[in-house]
C-alpha positions, 0 to 999 in steps of 0.5 A: 476530849479537851477541844475548847480547853486546849485552845482556850489554854494556848491563848491564856499561856501566849498572853501570860508570856506577853505579860511578863514582857510588858510587866512594867506597864501593867504593874504601873496600872495595876500592882495586882496584875503586875503580880500576875504577870510576873509569873508569866514565864510559867506560860512556857511549861504550859505550851509544853504540856498542852504540846504533849497532849496534842502530840499524842493523837498525832503520833498514835496515827502515825505508828503505820510504817508509811506514815512515821516520816510523814509525822516528823515532816508535818512537825517540822513544816509546823515549827520551821517556816513560821520560826524563820519568818519571826527571825525576819520580824526580829531582824527588821524591828528595830530598822522599823522602829527607827524608821517611825521614830525619825517621822517625828524626829526627822533624823533616822539613826542607823540601828546597831542591834546586838546581832550585828556585832555578836553574830557571825555565819556559824552563829546564825547557823546555830540560830535557824537550825535551833542548835544554838541552844547547845551553845549556851553560857552556864545553862541560860538558854535564853541568853543564846538566843537573846541577840535575835529573840530570846523566846526562841529557846523553848522551840529548840527544846520543843524540836527535840520532843518532836524528834524523840516521839518520832524515834519512838514511833519505831518501837511500834506498839511499844512507843508508849513504853519508850517514852516511858523510858525516856521519862525516867531518863529525864528524871535521873537528868534532874540530878546530873548538872551538866545535863541540865545545862546542856540545852538538852530536852531532857529536864524539860520532858516531865512537862511534856510527858505530863500532857502526853499522860493527860491524853492517854488517860482520856483515850482510856476512859480515865477521864473524871467521868470514867473514874469518879462517876457521877461526882465528876462535875461537882469534884472537878468544879471544887478542884479547879476553884482550889487550884485557882484559889490557892494560886491567887494566894501564891501570886498575892504573897510571892510577887517575885517568883523567879529563881536566880538559879536554873536549878531552882527554876526548873525543880521549883517552878517549871515542873511543879506548874507543869504538874498543876496544868495537867492536873487542872486540865484533867479536871477542866475536861469534865467541866467542858464535857458538862457545858456542852450538854446545854444550849448556849443562851443567857449567861452561858452565851455571855461566856462563849462570846466572852471567851472568843478573844482568848480562843482568838489568841490561841488559834494564833498562839505560836505566832503571837508567841514568836513575834509579840517580843519584837512586835509590841514595842512598835504597837506600843509607840502608837498606843502611847499617843492615845492614853497615858502609861499609868491607865490600864488601857495602856497595856491592854491596847498594846496587847490587842494591837499586837494580838492583831498583827500576830493574827495577820501573821499567823494567816500569812505565814502559819496557818498555810503549814498547818495540817488539814486535821489541825485546820478543821478542829481550830475552825470547829472550836472558834466557829459560832456552833462549836458545842455541836462540833464537840459533841460529835468529835 
């Protein structure tokens, strides 16, 4: 299974979204990295594919009648408490920024964030319940949450994924057939503008379904090794190198990738990239399997420890995704005193400092609501001897 690869992909997705939001400072230091950061919005379809992969195991183990409701309870606890805490962070951040600024200026100017004037009780109720996604303007789901934190829109879609999977469990052994029917409906929805703009999950479901399919392929021995035999490793390496090379060319040739229309984004960016992620993870699983057969020494030892920061980001990826947009301006205030804006250290220190805060948020707020099995898997992946845990999983 893709234990390490999934955690690594989580970390990369969260960091990529973060890079997208600080693209200006990255581009000032390195135009090439700035071009890569411009594609950071594609971290969201990465998250959806990964979520589908991970949820498959949880759902398949909850088919017993007594466990169905427990499945939904675990999902709600996983998403809502950290999200509510992130709202508090978003609300407090402008006041923290102004308080820090006042230490230098000597004057505290009371902030006036948008939510103060644009949100009343009903709007806040929509936000905290994640139903505000249905009160969007012409399909702009981010704008619906923007006065607080624009990234919350994807949580509203993710929540709908959880509810649909929960409903599928009531079909018993036919739960995958039920989800396949949802997949067909999602393809139909792509041709209906009112659905695409409604805030419903359907236009984004194919990305989540790719994750479900990926896990199903591994469970049914349709991994690269199961289908390609002895050639699986060489084919996987060539496939990954090719995918990375093609993407590097695309980044170099098209530095401004975000279409102005919702249709263009979903059809020509979001879903195609989700497919690329699904294919890449299918091949990466074989590379991970092969690496676990080697003792980690020499270059492989350097590779293992070199990946640790990304695995750390993967462990706290949800927390990082939730709060980075409101925390990094605070981190940046301190970084600005240490290095100049055009230095590569500027975005690097901004990202690093924000990841540290996100990890503390993860320990205090997110981790207590994780299931015991997920905590054990994260611990196994991030442990110094994780390759042995993978070998016996």
